[in-house]
ZAMIMAR-833575 format. One record per residue (C-alpha): residue in one letter; x negated, y, z. Coordinates in pm, 1 decimal, always signed. Layout:
N
<node residuo="a" c1="X" c2="Y" c3="Z"/>
...
This chain:
100
<node residuo="x" c1="-2393.4" c2="+476.9" c3="-2769.1"/>
<node residuo="x" c1="-2300.5" c2="+841.0" c3="-2696.9"/>
<node residuo="x" c1="-2016.3" c2="+835.7" c3="-2947.9"/>
<node residuo="x" c1="-1866.5" c2="+525.0" c3="-2794.2"/>
<node residuo="x" c1="-1880.9" c2="+677.5" c3="-2444.9"/>
<node residuo="x" c1="-1731.6" c2="+1006.0" c3="-2565.1"/>
<node residuo="x" c1="-1445.7" c2="+830.5" c3="-2738.4"/>
<node residuo="x" c1="-1368.1" c2="+628.9" c3="-2426.2"/>
<node residuo="x" c1="-1359.8" c2="+941.7" c3="-2210.2"/>
<node residuo="x" c1="-1135.7" c2="+1112.9" c3="-2461.9"/>
<node residuo="x" c1="-869.8" c2="+842.4" c3="-2441.8"/>
<node residuo="x" c1="-896.0" c2="+801.0" c3="-2064.5"/>
<node residuo="x" c1="-784.8" c2="+1156.6" c3="-1995.7"/>
<node residuo="x" c1="-414.6" c2="+1205.6" c3="-2071.8"/>
<node residuo="x" c1="-304.7" c2="+1534.5" c3="-2219.5"/>
<node residuo="x" c1="-77.7" c2="+1739.0" c3="-1997.5"/>
<node residuo="x" c1="+165.6" c2="+2012.9" c3="-2093.1"/>
<node residuo="x" c1="+31.6" c2="+2370.8" c3="-2081.5"/>
<node residuo="x" c1="+267.9" c2="+2459.1" c3="-1796.1"/>
<node residuo="x" c1="+117.4" c2="+2199.6" c3="-1560.3"/>
<node residuo="x" c1="-149.0" c2="+2293.0" c3="-1301.9"/>
<node residuo="x" c1="-514.9" c2="+2264.8" c3="-1402.6"/>
<node residuo="x" c1="-556.1" c2="+1979.2" c3="-1156.2"/>
<node residuo="x" c1="-263.1" c2="+1737.5" c3="-1146.6"/>
<node residuo="x" c1="-283.4" c2="+1680.9" c3="-771.4"/>
<node residuo="x" c1="-235.8" c2="+2048.8" c3="-681.4"/>
<node residuo="x" c1="+123.0" c2="+2130.5" c3="-598.7"/>
<node residuo="x" c1="+259.0" c2="+2464.2" c3="-482.0"/>
<node residuo="x" c1="+354.0" c2="+2471.1" c3="-115.8"/>
<node residuo="x" c1="+595.1" c2="+2686.3" c3="+77.1"/>
<node residuo="x" c1="+449.5" c2="+3020.0" c3="+181.2"/>
<node residuo="x" c1="+342.3" c2="+3018.9" c3="+546.4"/>
<node residuo="x" c1="+141.7" c2="+3339.8" c3="+539.6"/>
<node residuo="x" c1="+315.5" c2="+3509.5" c3="+833.4"/>
<node residuo="x" c1="+284.2" c2="+3207.8" c3="+1059.3"/>
<node residuo="x" c1="-79.5" c2="+3151.2" c3="+963.4"/>
<node residuo="x" c1="-169.0" c2="+3516.7" c3="+1012.1"/>
<node residuo="x" c1="-10.2" c2="+3519.2" c3="+1357.7"/>
<node residuo="x" c1="-199.0" c2="+3203.5" c3="+1455.8"/>
<node residuo="x" c1="-534.4" c2="+3346.9" c3="+1343.8"/>
<node residuo="x" c1="-477.0" c2="+3674.0" c3="+1529.9"/>
<node residuo="x" c1="-380.6" c2="+3488.3" c3="+1849.3"/>
<node residuo="x" c1="-686.4" c2="+3264.1" c3="+1818.5"/>
<node residuo="x" c1="-914.4" c2="+3563.5" c3="+1760.1"/>
<node residuo="x" c1="-774.7" c2="+3743.0" c3="+2066.5"/>
<node residuo="x" c1="-830.4" c2="+3432.7" c3="+2279.1"/>
<node residuo="x" c1="-1196.8" c2="+3385.0" c3="+2183.4"/>
<node residuo="x" c1="-1300.0" c2="+3752.1" c3="+2145.6"/>
<node residuo="x" c1="-1417.6" c2="+3776.5" c3="+2506.7"/>
<node residuo="x" c1="-1651.0" c2="+3480.0" c3="+2452.9"/>
<node residuo="x" c1="-1795.2" c2="+3599.8" c3="+2120.2"/>
<node residuo="x" c1="-2079.4" c2="+3825.7" c3="+2013.1"/>
<node residuo="x" c1="-1973.8" c2="+4172.1" c3="+1896.6"/>
<node residuo="x" c1="-1933.4" c2="+4225.8" c3="+1524.0"/>
<node residuo="x" c1="-1876.7" c2="+3975.2" c3="+1251.9"/>
<node residuo="x" c1="-2006.7" c2="+3846.3" c3="+922.1"/>
<node residuo="x" c1="-1928.8" c2="+4126.8" c3="+678.0"/>
<node residuo="x" c1="-1885.4" c2="+3900.2" c3="+375.4"/>
<node residuo="x" c1="-1586.9" c2="+3741.1" c3="+548.9"/>
<node residuo="x" c1="-1425.8" c2="+4076.0" c3="+634.4"/>
<node residuo="x" c1="-1090.9" c2="+4154.1" c3="+478.1"/>
<node residuo="x" c1="-894.6" c2="+4471.8" c3="+423.5"/>
<node residuo="x" c1="-747.3" c2="+4475.4" c3="+773.5"/>
<node residuo="x" c1="-1097.4" c2="+4456.1" c3="+928.4"/>
<node residuo="x" c1="-1174.7" c2="+4819.5" c3="+841.5"/>
<node residuo="x" c1="-1161.6" c2="+4932.0" c3="+1209.4"/>
<node residuo="x" c1="-1440.9" c2="+4680.2" c3="+1288.0"/>
<node residuo="x" c1="-1690.4" c2="+4811.6" c3="+1030.0"/>
<node residuo="x" c1="-1897.7" c2="+5002.8" c3="+1287.3"/>
<node residuo="x" c1="-1903.7" c2="+4700.4" c3="+1516.8"/>
<node residuo="x" c1="-1998.1" c2="+4465.3" c3="+1231.7"/>
<node residuo="x" c1="-2301.8" c2="+4667.9" c3="+1123.9"/>
<node residuo="x" c1="-2408.9" c2="+4747.5" c3="+1478.3"/>
<node residuo="x" c1="-2719.6" c2="+4965.2" c3="+1523.3"/>
<node residuo="x" c1="-2771.3" c2="+4980.8" c3="+1144.6"/>
<node residuo="x" c1="-2443.2" c2="+5165.9" c3="+1087.2"/>
<node residuo="x" c1="-2578.8" c2="+5524.9" c3="+1118.3"/>
<node residuo="x" c1="-2845.7" c2="+5459.3" c3="+853.7"/>
<node residuo="x" c1="-2593.8" c2="+5287.3" c3="+623.7"/>
<node residuo="x" c1="-2355.4" c2="+5580.2" c3="+667.6"/>
<node residuo="x" c1="-2629.6" c2="+5825.9" c3="+571.0"/>
<node residuo="x" c1="-2713.4" c2="+5617.0" c3="+262.6"/>
<node residuo="x" c1="-2346.8" c2="+5593.1" c3="+166.1"/>
<node residuo="x" c1="-2301.5" c2="+5969.8" c3="+194.2"/>
<node residuo="x" c1="-2609.5" c2="+6032.8" c3="-16.2"/>
<node residuo="x" c1="-2558.3" c2="+5779.3" c3="-296.9"/>
<node residuo="x" c1="-2180.3" c2="+5725.2" c3="-303.3"/>
<node residuo="x" c1="-2011.2" c2="+6043.1" c3="-176.2"/>
<node residuo="x" c1="-1702.3" c2="+5980.4" c3="-393.4"/>
<node residuo="x" c1="-1662.7" c2="+5629.3" c3="-250.5"/>
<node residuo="x" c1="-1676.7" c2="+5453.4" c3="-586.8"/>
<node residuo="x" c1="-1774.3" c2="+5129.5" c3="-409.8"/>
<node residuo="x" c1="-1476.7" c2="+5116.5" c3="-175.1"/>
<node residuo="x" c1="-1368.6" c2="+4755.4" c3="-148.9"/>
<node residuo="x" c1="-1399.9" c2="+4527.9" c3="+156.5"/>
<node residuo="x" c1="-1675.3" c2="+4598.0" c3="+406.7"/>
<node residuo="x" c1="-1649.4" c2="+4963.9" c3="+311.1"/>
<node residuo="x" c1="-1837.8" c2="+5232.1" c3="+494.3"/>
<node residuo="x" c1="-1640.2" c2="+5555.3" c3="+459.1"/>
<node residuo="x" c1="-1864.9" c2="+5841.0" c3="+339.9"/>
């Protein structure tokens, strides 16, 4: 029974050329990065007054570096001390970075 099912699945999936996308329905779209970035920044500015301070650090990006202190809140001084002690050369320096 397994062999029959496997054979059927094998013929049901057409082979595609190596240059095609991994999923046939995905098509490249025009870049809209600038427009999207502007919209997000405008939205953020509009709701900031109605939001709690800080943010979810796993969603932080490179341009959120000025908000690191705000994101960690009252825990920031202790995290800074730990960072200075265990990572003074800033080896772990990607997003959500605390500068030593």
